[in-house]
N, C-alpha and C positions, 0 to 999 in steps of 0.2 A: 504494500498499500505505500503509495506517494506520499510524503511529507511535505514537498513544495511542488507549487503549479506556477509556471510561467506561461503568459498570454500576452496576445496583442492587448494594449491600452483599451479598454472597452470604451462604450458611448452610452448616455443614458438617453433613451428615446422619449422621455415623458418626465418632465420635472417642474416641479413649484418652488419658486425662489423667495416670494415676496419682494420686498423693496425696502429702502432706507435701513435702519439699523438692524432690523431683522434680516434683510438679506445679507448684510455682512455678518452675522452671527451664523448662518447656516451654510454660506457658499463654500467655505474650505472643504467641507466634509465631501463634496461632490468633486471639486478641483483635484482633491488629493487621487481619487480613485478613476475618474473619467476623463477622457480626452476634451469631448464635446457633450452637450447635451441641447434638447430641444426643450425650451423655456416656455412654459404656459402664460398666455396673456390676460388671466382671470385676476387683476389687479383691480384697485377701486380706486378712480375708473379704469374701466379695462382697456387693453391696448388694441383700439381698432383700427388704427392708421399705422401706415410705414414711418411717418415722423414721430409717433408715439413709440413705434418698435425701436426706432434708432437711439432715442433717448433712452430707453431704458436697458438697451444693450452698453451704452455708455455707462450707465451706473453700475451694471455688472462689473465690467472690465475695470473701472475704478475701485471696486470692492475686494479685486483679487490682491492676493498677497505679493510680496516681492518674487520675481522669479516662475511664479505660477503659469502655466501651460494651460490654457482652457479655453475653449471656443464656444460662446454661447449662440446657439441658433434659435432666431426669434420666431414667434408666430403672431399672427393677427386673430383677433376676435370677431367671429362671423356674427353678423346681427341680421336684423329684418331688412336694414337698410344697407349694408354694405354695398358700395357701388364697384362695379366691373372694373373701373379704372384704378381702384386701389388694389385690386387684384394684381392686375398689370405691373403696377408700380412695387408690390411686393416680389414680382418674378423677377424683375430686373435689377433689385436691391442687392443681391447677392449674399444676403445675410438672414433672409426670412426662408424658413424651413418648411414652413405649410400654412394652413388656415384651420382654426379649432371651432368645430361646431358644438357648442353646449345648448342641449335643449333648455330652454328658459326655466329656471326654478329647479334643474336636475342636480346641481350641487355646489359646492362653496363657490358664491360671487359669480352666479349665473344668471342672475336675475335680468340682464341685458342681453340674453342670449337670444335663439331663434325660436319664435312663437310658433310659426307654421314652416314648414321647409318650402312649400312653394313660394314664400316669399324671396326666398334666395335664389331662384333659378337663374337669373341674369348673372350673378356673381358668381354661380356653380359653373355655368358655362365657360366662364373665363377662366375659371379656375380648371377645368378640364382642359381647356386650351393651353394653358401656361404649363403642364406637368407638374405644378407644385400639389402635394397631395392634401386631401380635407382629411383632418384628425378628429376622430369622431368619440365623443361621450356617449355610448350607446344605449341610453336608457329612455323608454316614455315617462312622462311626468303625469298621466291620468291618475288622479286618485284613486280612481276604481280598479287600478292594476296594483296587484300585490306587489311590495317593494321586492320580493324575491323573483318576480316575474318581469320585471321591468326591462330586462336586458333581451330576453327571449322575445317579447312582444316589438320591441324596435327593430329587431330583425325583420320581421314580417311586415311591421305597419310602416315602416322607413327605410330601412336599407335596402332592401329587396325592390321596391319600387325607384328608388334613388339610383341603382346600379342599371335598370333598365332604362332609364331617361338619359343617363349620362354614362355609358358603357365605356368610355376611356377615362372616366373620372379616377385617380389613384386614391385609394382610401385605406387610413391607417384605424383599425377598429381598437381603439385604446383600452388598456387594463381589462381585457376580455376575463370574464369570472364563470363562465357555464359551458357545460358539455355543448349546449346548442350553438354557442358562439364557435367554439373550437371547429366543430362539424362547418359551421358556414364557412369559415374561413378557409379550410380544407379543400371545399369543394368551390369556392370562387375561383374567378380568373386571375391571372399573374399581378394584377395591379393591386390585389387586396393582400393585406398585411395586419398584424396584431402584435401589439405589446403585452407582456405578460409581468406583473409585480410579484416581488417577493412576498408579501403578505398573502397574495391570493394562491400562490403555491405552497405556501408553509400551513396556513390556517384555513379552518373551514368555521361556519357561522357560529359552533358552539363556543370560540374562543370569547365571543362578546358576552356570553353571559355564564360564564365559568366562574362560580362561586361567588355571584353577583354580576351587577351590570359594569361592564367595563368599556369607558368611553373611549380608551385609548386604542380599541380594536375596532372602532367606528370608523368606516371610510365608505365612499359610494364610488362604484357600487359597492353593495355590502356584500361580506363574504357570504359565500354560498355554502350548500351541501359538500358533503365529503366526496360523493361520486363527481360531482364539479372538480373539485381541487383535483382528484386522481386525473380527470381528462386535462386538465390545464399542464399538469407534470409531465403527461404523456406529449403534449405537443412540444413542451420546452425541451424535452430530452429526443424529440422525434429527428432532428437534424433539417426539419422542413424550413426553408430559408423564410418562409410567410411570419414565422414566430421569431419575435427577436425583444431585448431588454428593453424595458421602460419602468422605470421604479413607482413612479407617481408620488415619490415621496412629497408630503404636504405638510409643512410646520404650522403649527398652531399653539399659540399661548396655552399653557396648562388650565388656567382660569376659563378660556373660552373652550375647552374640551370636558371640564370638570364643572358642567353648569346644568342648568335645567332645561337648557336647549343646546347641548354640547353639539358643535360643528364636526363635519366629516372630514377625517385625513388622517392619515398615519405618516409618521416621519422614519424614515429607513435609510437617509442618505448617509448616517454616520457609520453603517456597515453595509451597504447595499451589496457591493461585489462579493464581500464574504458571506452575505445570507444566500445568494444563489449558489455558490460554491457548496454550502450545506445541502442544497435540494439535489444538484447533481452528484456529490460525492454518496449521499444516501442511498441513490440508484447505480451506483457504480459506472458512471457517465461523466467523469469529469472531463476526460478527451472531449466532449462535445460543448463544454463551456464556451470555448474560445469563440466558436462560430455564433452561438446564440448571442453570447455579450460584446463581440468585437469585430463581427463579419456581417452578419444579415441585415441589419440595421442600417449600416453604412451602405449595403449594396441597394437596400429598397430606396435610401434616399439619393443616391447617386454620389456620395462622398467617398473620397479615397481611403482604405484601411489606414488605420493608425501604424506606424512604423515602431513607435515606442512600445515597450514592455513593462507590465509590471510583474510582482511576485507574490504569491499567497503562500502562506505557511500553515501548516496542521497546528495553531498555537493557541489553546482557548485563551478568552479573554473575557471580561465583563462589561457589557455595554454600560454607560454611566446611568445614573437614576435620574438624572437631571442636565440638561444642556442650556446655557444662556440662550435667549432668543430677544434680542433686544434690549428693553426695560424690564422684561418677565423671564419666564423660562419654559421650556417645553419638555413632555416626557416622551423619549425616542421609544420606538418598536424595540422589545426585550430589554427595556430598562432593569437593570441590576440582574440580569441573567447572562449566562454563559454563550458564547458564540465561539464554534469550534475552529474557524478558520480565520486568518489574521492577514492584514495587509501589510507586507513587509515595510518598515520606517515610516508606517502611518502613525501619527500623533492626534489622540483623542482627548480633549480636555472637557472638564465638566463642571455644573454647578450645583453645590449640595453634597 
């Protein structure tokens, strides 16, 4: 059994960084592990224009520590009124990697999202022509639909008709959580990919209620059944290039999670590649981690593979109980618990 693993420096194709002091608190964790990341646009206010994306990118680059090598790839937040000209400007910008579809009200800071997909047809036609991918939060928001069925219903009600209308539109079905989503991606045409998060590969919905209500395991889409988790693991291990790494790491202040109406999101950036290594190691498939983490996403996004390498060690460490988050603190995934793999030379500091 190998005690070290060296692989191309990976990329995170789905990441939340927030802004200001909070951005400066969490960025280093991703920059230590990943060469690039697709940065989500759901700030307040949302990043809806190329000019706003350029300004946000500048703030990210300014927040990097000395000598850090990290490239933020920006996204635009799709709304009911996004003009086609903004999509064309995104295509020519060189630093925008895709356009994000949030159904209005589906998750954190999605209130400005799309209310009806028909409102976006002009923008989506421009996106299809541009070659930039549509990055989809794949859940319906109809209150009559059970929260555990929202992803499967989205496939039938939105995604299938969307692909029929725009057959050349490239789509990333982000943070898929169900067997139905895996089957959809497996059978879809080559322009459809999907990201898989560490939490959905490791946990099922029992984790939210283990010994009481655990708000730090609440994310959207929510954790699903064990059979769904097993389907996600099989997809990650399969070597199918349609499936690649996207953490959906989403930092929130502890008091915003531990409240009467706690917000959705799990912070995994402090140990992201190490957590994926646990999943692949448990299945005896460590040799397939590099493709999933470092190659398939770059291939889908048309980016060169990273030449730099990182090394992981089979060396147990404990995740910090708390991490500074601007003027507050956050509780990371696996807080205070053991993680089997370590990033060589990584430094993790904590609060508390």
